[in-house]
N, C-alpha and C positions, 0 to 999 in steps of 0.2 A: 582566606583568599576571597577577593572581591572582584567584581567586574570593573574593568578599567574605564574611568571617566576622564582620563587625562588627555593631553594633546600630543601624545606620542604618535609618530607616524605609523599608519597601518597600510597593509596592502590594499590595492584598489578593490572596489566591489566585485569587478569581474574576476580578478585573480583569486580572491578569497572564495568566491562562489565556485569557480572552476576547481580549486584545490579540494574544497569540502565535498563537492558533488562527485569528484573522482574517487575520493576515499570512501564515500558512502556507496558508490556504484560497485567498488571492489567487494565490500562486505555483503552488499545486497546480492551480487552475482553468486557468491558462495552460498548465501541463504537460499536463493531460488534454486540453485542446483541441488542442494540437499532436499528442498521441498519437492523437486522433480523426482529425486530418488525415492522419497517417501510415497509419492503418488504412484510411481511405477510399481513399487512393491505392493501397494494396495490394489492396483489394477490386476497384477499378475495373480495375486492370491484370492481376490474376491470376484474379479470379472466385471461385467457390465450388465447384470441382470437384476432380478428383484431383490436379491440379497444386497447387492451394491447400492440399489436405490434406498433401501432402508438405512444402510450405514451412512451414506452421504447425507440423507435427510437429518439423521441424528447429529452428525458432526457439522451440519451447515451453520447453525446458530453459533456454536463455539468458534468455528472458522471465521465467521463474520466479526464476532467480538474480538478475536485475536487480531484481525487486521485493523479494527477500530481502536482497540486499547493498546495492543502490544506492538504495533508497527507504525505508529505516528499520527493517526487521526486525532486521538484524544490529546496527545502531547502537542499537536499543532495549536489547538486552542489554548492550552495551559502555557505553552512557551510564549505565545504572543502576549498573554495577559501578564505573565511574570516579568517579561522584558519591559513592557510599557510601565509597569509599576516600579521597576527598578530605576528606569530613567526618570520617572516623576519624583522619586525620593532624592536622587542626586547625591546623597552622601550616606555613609554607613553601609551596612550589609544586611538589608532586611530579608534577603532570600531564604536563609535557613528557617526563620520564624514563619514566613509565609508558607513554605513547604510543609513544615510541621503541622500548622493549622489545617491546611488542605488535606494532609494525609489522614487525620482523624475523621474529618467529615466524609472523605471519599470512602473510607472503610465502612463507615456507618451506612452510607447510601447503597454501595455495591453489595455489602453483606446482606442487606434486606432484600435486594433484587435476586440474589442467588437463592435465598430461602424460598421466595415466592416461585421462582422458576422450578425448583425441585418439587414443590407441592403441585404445580400445574403443568408438569412435564408432558403428560399425554395431550392435554388441550393445546399446549404450545406447539407440539410437533404436528398435530392435526391441522393447525392453522398454517404452518409453514409448508407442509407437503400433504395436501388433501387427497392426493391420489394413492396414498399408501394403503395396503390391506390391513385389516385388524391385527393379524399376526405380526406384520412388520412394524405396525404402530406400537405394539406392546414391547417388542425388542428394542426399537429405537428410543422409547421412553427411558428404559433402563440405561442405555448408553448415554443419553442426554444427561441423566442425573450424575453419571460418573465424571463427565467432563465440565459440568457447570461451575465447579469451584475455580476453574481457570479465569472466570470473569473477574472475581475479586483479586486474584493474584496479578492478572494482566493490568488491572486498573492501578494497583499499587506500583507496578513496574513502569506504567506510563507516566505517573507523576515524577518518579525519579528520573525518567528519561527527559522530561521537560526541564527539570532543574539542571541536569547535565548539559542540555542544549543551551540553556542560558549562560553557562560557563564556557560555551563553545567547545564542549567535549562531545564529539560525535562518534568516535570509534566504538565505544562500548555499547551505546544504544543501537548502533548499526550491527554490532556483533551479537546482540541478544537474540534475534531470530535464528541465527546459526545455532546458538545454544539450545533453543527450543526444538529445532528440527533434529539435532543430534539425540536429544532425550527421547523424542517421539519415535525416531527410527529404532533406537535401542529397545524401547518398550515393544514395538511391533515385532522385532526379531525375537525378543524374549518370549512373547506370547506364541509366536509360530513354532519355536523350538519346544516350548512346554506343552502345547495342546494342538498343534497343527493349525490349519486355516480357520477352523471354527473358533479358535481363541483370539484371532487377530482383531475383530471388532472391539471386544472389551479391552484388549491391550492398547489399541489406538486411543480409545476414550480416556483410559486412565493415564496414558502417556501425555495427553494434552495438559491435564492438571499438573503432572510432574514437571513438564516443560515450563509451564507458567511459574512454578515455584523456583525453578533454576534461573529463569530470567530475572525475577525480582531479587533473589539473593545476590546474584552477580553484580547488578547495578547498585543495590543498596550498600553492599560492601565497599564499592568504589566511591560512592557518594560520601560515606563516612570519612574517607580519606580526603576528598575534596573540601569538605566542610570540617575543619578541626572542631572538636566538641568542646569549645571554650565555655559554652553555657552550662556544660555538665561538670565543670571543675568545682572542687570543694571551695566554698566561700571562706573568707578570712575569719568571719565570726559566725558561729553556729546559730541558727534561728531558735527562737524560744519554742516551748511546747505549744503555747497558744497559737503562734504563727503557723506551726506545722499542722495543728488541727484545723486552723482556718483554711490552709492550703488544701487539705483533704476535703473539707466541706465544699470547696469551690470546684472540685474535680468534675462532678456531674454537669454543672453548668458550663464549665470550660470545654468539656467534650462536645456539647451542643453549640458552643460558640457564644453563649449569652454573656459570659464574664469577660471574654477577651475583647480588648478595644477594637481589634480588626475583625471581629467575628462576622459582623454584618457584611463587610467587604468580601470576606472569604466565602460566605454563603452566596453572595452575588456572583462571584466567579464560578462557583459550582452551578448556580442557576443558569449561567450562560453556556455551560458545557453541553446540555442537550441540543441547543441550537448549533453550537460549533460542531458537535459530532454529526448531527444530521447533515450539515453542509459538507463536511469532509468525507462522509461515508456514501456519497451518491453512487459511485460505481458498485460498491458492495450491496447497497440496498436495491439498486436497479437489477443487478444480477440475481439477487434473492427473489425479487418480483418475477423475473423471467423463469426461475425454477418453479415458482408457484403456478405458472401457466403451463408447465410441462405436463404432458399426458403420456400414459403408458410407461415405457421404460426410458424416458428422455432425461430423467434427473441425473443419472450418472454421466451420460454423454455431455450434458451442459457443464457439469462440474469439471470433467477432465479438460474440456476445451478452455474453460476459464482458467484452470491452473496453468495450461500452456501459455496463455496470454499474460499471466502474471510475471513471467520472467522479464520480458522487455518493459512491461508497465512499471514494475518495481525499480528497474535500473534507470529509467528515464524520468517518469513523472514524479514518483515519490522522492527520488534523490534530489531533483532540482527544487521541488517544493520545500523540502526540509532544509536544504542548504541555503536557500534564499530567505527563509522565514525569520531567523533571528536578526539579520541585517535589515530587512524591510521593516520589522517591528521597531528597531531602534531608530531608523530614519523617520518613521512616522511619529514616534515619540518626540524626536528632536525637531519636528516640523520641516525637515529638509525634503520637500516633495519633489524638487527637481532631480535629486539623486535617487529618490524612490522611483520616479518614472523611468530613469535610465536603467536601474537594476531590474525593474519589472519587465521592461522591453527586452533586455538581454536574456532573462530567463525564458520568456516566451519564444524568442528566436531559437534558443537552444532546444526547447521542447519540440518545435517543428523540425529542426535540423535532425534530431535523433529519432523521433517517433515515426515520421513518415517512411523512412527506409525500413524501419523495423516492421511496420505493417505490410509494406510491399514485399519484403523478404519472407515474412510468414505466410503470405498468400502463395508465394511461389513454392516454398518447401513444405507447406503444411501437410499435404497428403503423405509425402515421404516421411516427414517427421513423426506423424502420428503412427504410421506403420512400424517404423523402426523402434520407437520408444514403448508403445503400448501393445502391439500385436504379439503377445506371448501368453502362455498359460491359458487362463480362463477367458481372455479377451480375444474375441473372434473378429472376422472380417466385417460383420454387421456393426459391431461396436466401432471399428475403425471408420466406417462410412459416417456413422452418426456424429462422432467427434469431429471429423473433418468438416462436415457441413456446419456444425455449430461454431467451429473455430473461424471459418470464413465469414460467417455472419457477425461474429464478435469483432473482427479485425477493424472495421471502420471506427469503432469506439476507441481504439488505441491512441491515435493522435488527439482525440477529444479529451480523453482522460489525462494525458500528459499536459495539455494546455490548461485544462481546468484545474489541475493540481497547483500550477503556478498562480493562476488567478485566485484560487482559494487562499494561498499564502498571502497575497496582496490584500484580500478582503479581511483576513484575520489580523494582519498587521494594522489595518485601519480600524479594527474593532467592529466591523460590519458583519456580524454573524447572522443577522436576520436575512440579509440578501443570500448568503450561502445556504441557509436552511430552507428558504422558500424555493430556491433553484433545485435543491435536491428533492423536495417534496413534489414539485411539478414533474421532475423526471420520473419518479416512481409512478405517479398517476398516469403519465403518458405511456410508460411501459405496459402497465396493466391494460389500459384502454386500447392502445395500438396493437398489443399482442393478441388480445381477445378478438379484435377485428380481423387481424391477419389469419388467425386460426380458423375463423369462421369463413373467410373468403377464399383462402388458397387451397391448393391440392394437398392431399394427405401425404404424398410421397416426399414433400419438403417440410413436413411438420417439425422435424428436428431442428431446423435453423430459424424458425419464425420467432420464438421468444427471444433468441439472441439478436435477431435483426431489429426487433422492437426496442431492445435495450440499447443498441448502438444509436438508433435515431434519437432516443430520449437523452442520451449523454451528449450528443451534439447540440441538442436544444439547450441543455443546461450550460454548456460552454458558451454559447452565444449570449444567453441571459447574463452570465457572470461578467462577460466582457463588456456588454453594454452597461451593466450596473456599475462596474469599476470605473468606466469612463465618465459616467454621470457623477460619481463621487469625486473624481479628480478634477472635473471641469471648473468648479469654483476656485480651486487651488492653483491650477496651472493654466496658462493661456491656450496651449494646444496639447492636451494629454494623449498624444498618439502612442499606442501600445504595440501595434502590429505593423511590420514592414511588409507591404505587399510584394515588392520585388524579391525580397529575401524568401518569402514563402513560395514564390514561383520557382526560384532556384532550387529550393528544397524538394518541391514536387518533381521537378525534372530529374534531380539526382536519385530520388526514390524510384522512379521508373527505370533508371539505368541499373539500379541494384536488383530489381525484380528481373530484368532482362538477363543480366549476367548469371543469376542463379538458375533461371530456366534453361539457358543454353547449356550449362554444365550438367544439369540433371538429364537433359536429352542426350548429351554425349555419353553419359554413363548408362543410358538405357533404363532410367528409373522413372517411376510414376511422377507426373507433374501436371499442372493445369495446362490448357492449350495443347494437349497431346497431339491432336490431329493436325493442328497448324504447324507444329514443329516436326512432323513426321518426315518432312523433306530433308532434314538434317540426318547425317549418318550416325550410327552408334559406334563410337570409337573405343569405349572401355566397357564392354558388356559383362565382363567377369568381376568387376570391381565390387568389393563388399559394400553393403548398403550404408553402413556408418561412415566409411571413407568417402563415398560419393556425396553423402549429405554434408560432410565437413568441407569438401571441395566446393560444393555449390554455395555454401554460406561464405566461404572465403572469396569466391569469385564475385558474389554480390557486394561484399564490403569493398573490394578493389574497384569495382565499377562505380560504386557510390562515391568513393573518395576521388576518383579520377574525374567524374562529372563535376563535382564541387570545385576542383582546382581549375578545370577548363572554364567554368562559369564565373570564376573570380569571386567566390563567396568570402566575405570579409571575416566572418566568425571562424571559418575553417582556417584561414591564414593566421588569425590570432591564436587559436588553439595549437596549431602546428608550431608557431613561434614559441609559445610557452613550453611546449613539450621539448622542442629542440634546446631551449635555454636550460631546462631542467636536466636533460641528459648531458649537456656539456658541463654543467656544474657538478654533476655526479662523477663524470670522468676525471675532472680536475682534482676532486677530492680523493 
């Protein structure tokens, strides 16, 4: 099976991107909901105190690497490189050989890093969370060693994910985080049933490694189906003994890439991965820097706020970025920069269309959401306040992350990983410097939200940097490389405000906690006895209806296009 290079008619870029993004969003929603269940169970069993801080600090690096390796950041760089290389070849099917060579080198590099991490686990954890006590540091080091094998397994799964993306197979890579969460939740429940809450931390750490193994096995098995093993068929004539010994003698050099003709090129691809990873991992690295600024018992509060933010962020930014990347890479390889600009502008408009109401709605329902989901068991009212403040401080970065994810896809498609890496590095530096200044200057009663506020400002800075850099890159290739539509952004902002207003009104009518409580006190409480979960669901539905109505009244073209495609799809399904 090879990538199509013929002249067969294809769906338009917008239609293909919408279909792929919709399918990715469905699986991502399922994954994020399972992740929310996992974090709710962790909050109920461990709480938001010193024990939770130690557990979160131990799992922080594996969680970061899971999002880098297992959820698209590494595969973004690999996918762009593999697609450009496939376009440059123009004939044959070089992808299996490329993937095989990259697999051996990736195992060699990541295996060495895992061994180093296990040896230096206490020093690594002390660097990531300097506020931990010696007892928590010792416990966290043991947990870190349990889950570090996930790094190797997730790296292997990321390579298979990139190969499947090159074949435009998106469903299984999108399903792999679901498999991971199912395994981790099962391990957590097994630990709780076997040893109570004291066994939950070790069960979670071991479950991460088991989940990584399940992710890799599922995708590797399907990849063997996608790539028929023609190279492994028995040859017509058996090789001589001398040829077999010669082959065995070349194995060590082949493993290192010295004997393979494409070894230098493959090592060059791996040499680009650190820059590509650094660029794609800006949100994760910035939030990791924010955790490093945390004082006292802020670590767990920042973690839970970040996990609540992950649901809309994964549905919007990650899906749009991954859906647009293979097509943008192919257009860049074919030098069709006019179509590249059109698809890039479309992805950016959809990013603002969806991320702005998500941020506004989370601001409106945030206090109620945190209370309903986390205020159980060991999680007390103080923890609810901490997580709510941190969530509000993180919310401005939601549109920035969604837009920057699409910009990162464009930069990777053009092969400009240095721009993405530099933007990420500057964002981390700004987070550390700005967060330290805020902690020194502001009052102690809002300490819980200051690291998150610094992270939000830094991610907006990275977004502006990427946008300007991509425009400079396209200016010599296109006469007017406009990427953002100002009027469309204004319509999206107004619709997001309508979404927040609709959610606030329903929360007030149900008598539930919400922002602007005093301002809305003039409104009567019509449903005082409604269960909290039902009121939360009603407020989210009201916000969505207000958002859609505002977009229709404002005459948003992208909304009309999506509505038309949905109506056509439904009519086609009804006829069939």
